[in-house]
C-alpha positions in Angstrom: -9.8 -20.6 -2.9 -8.4 -20.7 -6.3 -4.5 -20.1 -6.4 -3.8 -18.6 -10.0 -0.2 -17.5 -9.3 1.3 -20.8 -7.7 4.5 -19.9 -5.9 4.4 -22.9 -3.5 7.5 -24.9 -5.2 9.7 -21.6 -4.9 8.9 -21.0 -1.2 8.0 -17.6 -2.4 6.2 -14.7 -0.8 3.9 -12.0 -2.3 4.5 -8.6 -0.8 2.2 -6.3 -2.7 -0.4 -6.2 -5.1 -1.7 -3.4 -7.4 -4.1 -2.9 -10.2 -4.7 -0.5 -13.1 -7.2 2.3 -12.2 -9.1 1.1 -15.2 -9.1 -2.4 -13.9 -12.8 -3.1 -14.8 -12.0 -2.6 -18.4 -8.4 -3.7 -19.0 -8.0 -6.3 -16.2 -4.5 -5.3 -15.6 -2.9 -5.9 -12.2 0.5 -6.7 -10.7 2.1 -8.9 -7.8 5.3 -7.9 -6.2 7.0 -11.2 -5.0 10.2 -12.6 -3.7 10.8 -14.0 -7.2 10.2 -10.7 -9.0 7.3 -8.9 -10.5 4.3 -10.6 -12.2 1.5 -9.1 -14.4 -2.1 -10.3 -15.2 -4.0 -9.0 -18.2 -7.2 -11.1 -17.3 -8.0 -9.9 -13.7 -5.9 -12.2 -12.0 -6.9 -15.5 -13.8 -3.4 -16.0 -15.1 0.0 -14.4 -14.6 3.2 -13.7 -16.4 6.7 -13.0 -14.8 8.0 -9.6 -16.2 11.6 -9.4 -17.2 12.8 -6.6 -15.1 16.3 -5.2 -15.3 17.4 -7.0 -12.1 15.2 -10.0 -11.3 15.6 -9.3 -7.6 13.1 -9.5 -4.8 10.3 -7.0 -5.3 8.8 -5.5 -2.3 6.4 -3.0 -3.6 4.6 -1.9 -6.7 2.6 1.1 -7.8 0.5 1.9 -11.0 0.1 5.5 -12.2 -3.3 6.9 -11.6 -3.0 7.9 -15.3 -2.1 4.6 -16.4 -4.6 4.5 -19.3 -2.7 7.4 -20.9 1.0 6.9 -19.7 1.2 3.2 -19.0 3.4 3.7 -16.1 4.2 1.2 -13.4 6.9 1.3 -10.6 8.5 -1.5 -8.7 10.8 -1.4 -5.7 13.7 -3.9 -5.5 16.7 -3.9 -3.3 18.8 -1.0 -4.0 16.5 0.8 -6.5 13.2 1.4 -8.2 12.3 0.4 -11.6 9.9 2.3 -13.8 8.2 1.4 -17.1 6.3 3.4 -19.5 4.8 0.4 -21.3 2.8 -1.5 -18.6 6.0 -3.5 -17.6 7.4 -4.6 -20.9 10.6 -2.6 -20.7 12.2 -1.1 -17.6 14.6 1.7 -16.4 16.4 1.6 -13.1 16.8 4.5 -10.7 19.7 3.4 -8.5 20.2 4.4 -4.9 23.5 5.0 -3.2 25.0 2.1 -1.0 24.1 0.6 1.2 21.0 -0.3 -0.9 17.8 0.5 1.0 14.9 -2.0 1.4 11.7 -0.5 0.3 8.4 -1.1 2.3 6.0 1.0 0.4 5.6 2.9 -2.8 2.9 5.3 -4.1 2.2 8.0 -6.5 0.2 11.3 -6.4 -3.6 11.2 -7.5 -2.5 14.2 -9.6 0.5 12.2 -11.1 -0.3 13.1 -14.7 0.5 16.7 -13.8 3.0 16.6 -11.0 5.0 13.3 -11.6 5.2 12.8 -7.7 6.1 9.7 -6.2 7.1 8.6 -2.5 8.9 5.4 -1.4 9.2 4.3 2.2 12.1 2.2 3.3 13.4 0.2 6.3 16.2 2.1 8.2 16.4 5.0 5.5 13.3 6.9 5.9 11.3 8.4 2.9 12.4 9.2 -0.6 10.6 11.3 -3.1 10.7 11.8 -6.9 9.2 14.7 -8.8 10.2 13.6 -12.3 8.0 10.3 -12.7 10.8 8.2 -10.9 13.8 9.1 -12.8 15.5 10.6 -9.9 15.0 10.4 -6.1 16.1 12.2 -3.0 15.7 11.6 0.8 13.1 13.6 2.6 13.5 13.0 6.3 13.7 16.3 8.1 11.8 15.8 11.4 11.5 12.1 10.8 13.3 10.7 13.9 12.5 7.1 13.2 13.8 6.1 9.9 12.1 2.6 9.9 9.0 3.6 7.9 6.6 0.7 7.5 3.8 2.4 5.6 3.0 5.7 3.9 -0.3 7.3 2.7 -1.6 10.5 1.2 -4.6 12.5 2.3 -7.7 12.4 0.2 -7.4 16.1 -0.1 -3.7 15.7 -1.4 -4.2 18.1 -4.3 -5.2 20.7 -1.8 -3.2 20.4 1.2 0.0 18.1 0.3 -0.5 16.1 3.5 1.3 12.7 3.9 1.2 10.2 6.7 3.8 7.7 7.8 3.8 4.9 10.1 7.0 3.9 11.8 8.5 1.2 14.0 8.0 3.6 17.0 5.0 5.9 16.1 3.1 7.9 13.5 4.2 11.1 11.6 2.5 13.7 9.4 3.9 16.2 6.8 2.0 19.1 5.7 4.3 20.0 2.7 4.4 16.7 0.6 7.0 14.9 2.8 9.8 17.5 2.8 9.4 17.8 6.6 7.8 15.8 9.2 6.1 16.1 12.7 5.6 13.4 15.1 2.0 13.1 16.1 0.1 12.1 19.3 0.0 8.5 18.4 0.5 6.3 21.6 4.0 5.0 21.9 2.7 1.8 23.5 0.7 0.7 20.3 3.5 1.1 17.9 4.6 -0.1 15.4 2.1 1.4 13.0 1.9 -1.2 10.2 -0.7 0.3 7.8 -2.8 3.3 7.2 -6.3 4.1 5.6 -7.3 7.7 4.9 -11.1 8.3 4.8 -12.7 11.7 3.7 -15.3 12.5 6.4 -18.4 13.1 4.6 -18.8 16.4 3.0 -16.4 18.0 5.4 -12.6 18.7 4.7 -11.6 16.4 7.5 -9.8 13.1 7.2 -10.4 10.2 9.3 -7.2 8.1 9.8 -7.4 4.5 10.6 -4.2 2.8 11.6 -3.4 -1.1 12.0 -0.9 -2.1 14.5 1.0 -5.3 15.5 -0.5 -6.1 18.8 -3.2 -3.5 19.5 -5.6 -3.9 16.6 -7.0 -0.6 15.1 -6.6 3.0 16.2 -8.5 5.9 14.6 -7.9 9.8 14.7 -10.2 12.6 13.3 -7.8 15.5 14.2 -4.9 14.7 12.0 -3.3 12.3 14.4 -3.2 14.5 17.5 -5.6 12.2 19.5 -6.5 8.5 18.9 -9.2 6.0 20.0 -9.1 2.3 19.9 -11.5 0.7 17.4 -13.4 -2.8 17.5 -11.7 -3.7 20.8 -14.0 -6.8 21.1 -13.3 -8.2 17.7 -9.7 -7.0 16.6 -7.0 -7.4 19.0 -4.0 -8.7 17.1 -2.0 -7.6 14.1 -3.6 -5.6 11.3 -1.1 -5.9 8.4 -3.0 -3.9 5.6 -5.9 -1.7 5.2 -7.6 -0.9 1.9 -10.4 1.6 1.2 -12.8 0.9 -1.8 -15.6 3.2 -3.2 -18.9 1.4 -3.8 -21.1 2.3 -6.6 -23.3 4.7 -4.5 -20.1 6.6 -3.5 -19.9 5.2 -0.1 -16.8 3.6 1.2 -15.7 0.2 2.4 -12.7 -0.4 4.5 -11.1 -3.9 4.3 -8.5 -5.2 6.8 -6.1 -7.9 6.5 -5.5 -9.8 9.8 -3.9 -13.2 10.5 -7.2 -15.1 10.1 -8.1 -13.5 6.8 -10.1 -10.4 5.7 -12.6 -8.1 7.6 -14.6 -5.3 6.2 -16.4 -2.3 7.6 -19.0 -0.2 5.9 -19.3 2.4 8.6 -15.4 3.8 8.6 -14.1 1.2 10.9 -16.6 1.3 13.8 -17.8 -2.2 13.2 -16.4 -5.1 11.3 -17.6 -8.4 9.6 -15.5 -11.3 8.4 -15.4 -11.4 4.6 -12.9 -14.2 4.3 -11.2 -16.8 6.5 -8.0 -18.1 4.9 -6.2 -21.3 5.4 -2.5 -20.0 5.7 -1.0 -16.7 6.4 -2.2 -13.8 4.3 0.5 -11.5 3.2 -1.2 -8.9 0.7 -4.5 -8.1 -0.5 -6.2 -6.2 -3.3 -10.1 -5.8 -3.1 -11.6 -5.0 -6.5 -15.1 -4.5 -7.8 -16.1 -8.1 -8.0 -13.1 -10.1 -6.6 -10.3 -10.0 -4.3 -6.7 -10.8 -5.0 -5.0 -12.3 -1.9 -1.3 -13.2 -1.4 -0.9 -16.2 0.9 2.5 -17.0 2.5 4.1 -20.1 0.7 1.4 -20.5 -1.8 1.0 -17.5 -4.2 -1.8 -15.2 -5.3 -5.3 -16.4 -4.9 -8.3 -15.1 -6.7 -11.6 -14.9 -4.6 -15.1 -13.6 -5.0 -15.7 -10.4 -3.2 -18.9 -11.6 -1.8 
């Protein structure tokens, strides 16, 4: 395991990783860390700390799906969200009212070039949205009875159905109108909190398969928009699943990666069976599987670059 962003001396943590949609060509990726935001232009081989407007703990980062055209990247810090239109060279701050929220997740619409839509999840303050590319934000929490939102995800058919999912401290919520109103689903309360979400398009149908990682109950899956759930891989995954990531293979099929306490697992059959891809010395905190490599945040060490096979 080659640590390319060494944070050991700073006793730092890596909270999130993100890459350009055109990563195979431009090699641009970002790491949100306790000491700030870092950028790599060579696929994670080397890193540069970016001079944001606040130099605060950075807990989430998102890259525009139209990055090749708009060069937009967004970073969540305590009390605000930073936005850049030049790949991180200069920044503007969208401030939030006091007390400042702590952000857990940040993502943009797959149709961002047209709609400029962003969502941000927070601990204790619910969900905020922006429809003007991150310049202004407003809370969208109608029906969201648990404001401790740990993760959010958009439906693979977002452009058609505007469906959003949110995992919270006590359960799992769904919105059918882009996050303006929320409805509690049938997620079993005893399996909460919901730590992470993977949304998979079910073959040629319009259905979405949801996979949710939990703190003490492994993985749960739903094929009816969260109304009913089943446990997955009960013989191999029993503890915390801290992050899920869906990657498309060359033939159009999908691989799901799961970040667990021991390392990274992968599934090529929508989460039914899992194999160990990587065992990590230390506590992994964030992962980003890419075409030929995996970026991995390891607590107290930094960001490591590993082969994907």
